[in-house]
C-alpha positions in Angstrom: 93.0 94.3 120.3 95.2 97.0 118.9 93.1 97.0 115.6 89.9 97.3 117.6 91.2 100.3 119.4 92.2 102.0 116.2 88.8 101.2 114.6 87.0 102.6 117.6 89.0 105.8 117.4 88.3 106.2 113.7 84.5 105.5 114.1 84.4 108.2 116.8 86.1 110.7 114.6 83.8 109.9 111.8 80.8 110.6 113.9 82.2 113.9 115.1 83.1 115.1 111.6 79.7 114.0 110.2 77.8 115.9 112.9 79.6 119.2 112.1 79.7 119.0 108.3 76.5 121.0 107.8 78.0 124.2 109.2 81.5 123.7 107.9 84.2 126.4 107.6 86.5 124.9 105.0 90.2 124.4 105.4 92.5 124.2 102.4 95.5 121.8 101.9 98.0 124.5 102.8 96.2 125.2 106.1 96.1 121.5 106.9 99.8 121.1 106.2 100.6 124.2 108.4 98.4 122.8 111.3 100.2 119.5 111.2 103.7 121.1 111.0 102.8 123.3 114.1 101.3 120.3 115.9 104.5 118.3 115.3 106.7 121.1 116.5 104.5 121.7 119.6 105.2 118.1 120.9 101.5 117.4 121.4 101.7 114.1 119.7 101.1 112.1 122.8 103.8 109.5 123.4 105.1 109.9 119.8 108.5 111.5 119.5 110.3 112.1 116.2 107.2 111.3 114.0 108.9 112.7 110.9 108.3 115.6 108.5 105.4 116.3 106.3 105.9 114.7 102.9 102.5 114.8 101.2 98.9 116.2 101.8 96.0 114.2 100.3 92.5 115.6 100.4 89.6 113.2 100.7 86.3 114.5 99.5 82.8 113.7 100.7 79.6 113.8 98.9 79.0 116.6 96.4 82.7 117.5 96.5 82.6 118.9 100.0 86.0 118.3 101.8 85.9 115.8 104.6 89.4 115.4 105.8 93.1 115.5 104.9 95.7 112.8 105.4 99.2 114.2 105.8 101.9 111.6 105.2 105.1 111.8 107.3 108.6 110.7 106.3 111.7 110.2 108.3 115.2 111.4 107.4 115.8 108.3 105.3 112.6 109.0 103.2 110.7 106.1 104.7 107.1 106.3 105.8 106.9 107.5 109.4 103.2 107.6 110.0 100.4 110.0 109.1 98.1 112.6 110.6 94.3 112.9 109.7 93.1 116.5 109.9 89.7 118.1 109.7 88.7 120.0 106.6 86.6 122.3 108.9 87.9 125.1 111.1 85.2 124.4 113.6 86.8 121.1 114.6 90.2 120.5 116.2 92.7 120.3 113.4 94.2 116.9 114.3 91.6 114.1 114.3 93.8 111.1 114.4 97.4 110.0 113.9 99.7 107.1 113.6 103.4 107.1 114.3 104.1 104.4 111.8 102.8 103.0 108.5 100.7 104.6 105.9 97.0 105.6 105.8 94.8 102.7 104.5 92.6 104.3 101.9 90.2 101.3 101.5 86.5 100.9 101.4 86.6 99.2 104.8 88.0 102.3 106.5 85.4 103.9 108.7 86.4 107.4 107.6 84.5 106.8 104.3 81.2 106.6 106.1 81.3 110.1 107.5 
């Protein structure tokens, strides 16, 4: 059931991002990193405390090289994976689209974010 909930969230995010992509106002990797750092400091990560620090920012491009989203990987003090945050590559959308307080982002063809 937990997997179904995550899948539903990701599909919803994909639809929202796809709908707004035609009028996008691009966000670069530094802005995405700053948005996540501010979000983590603000305590708005519902129910997730101590999610870790930003360790890496990976841009995922859509068709024709247009940015779709960023995945910001998080690490704990021991250098272990401490989750990730998916952010929009468009200023017109809320910066944080999805997050996980554990594991790493699954960049596979089965991930619904690729269909945006």
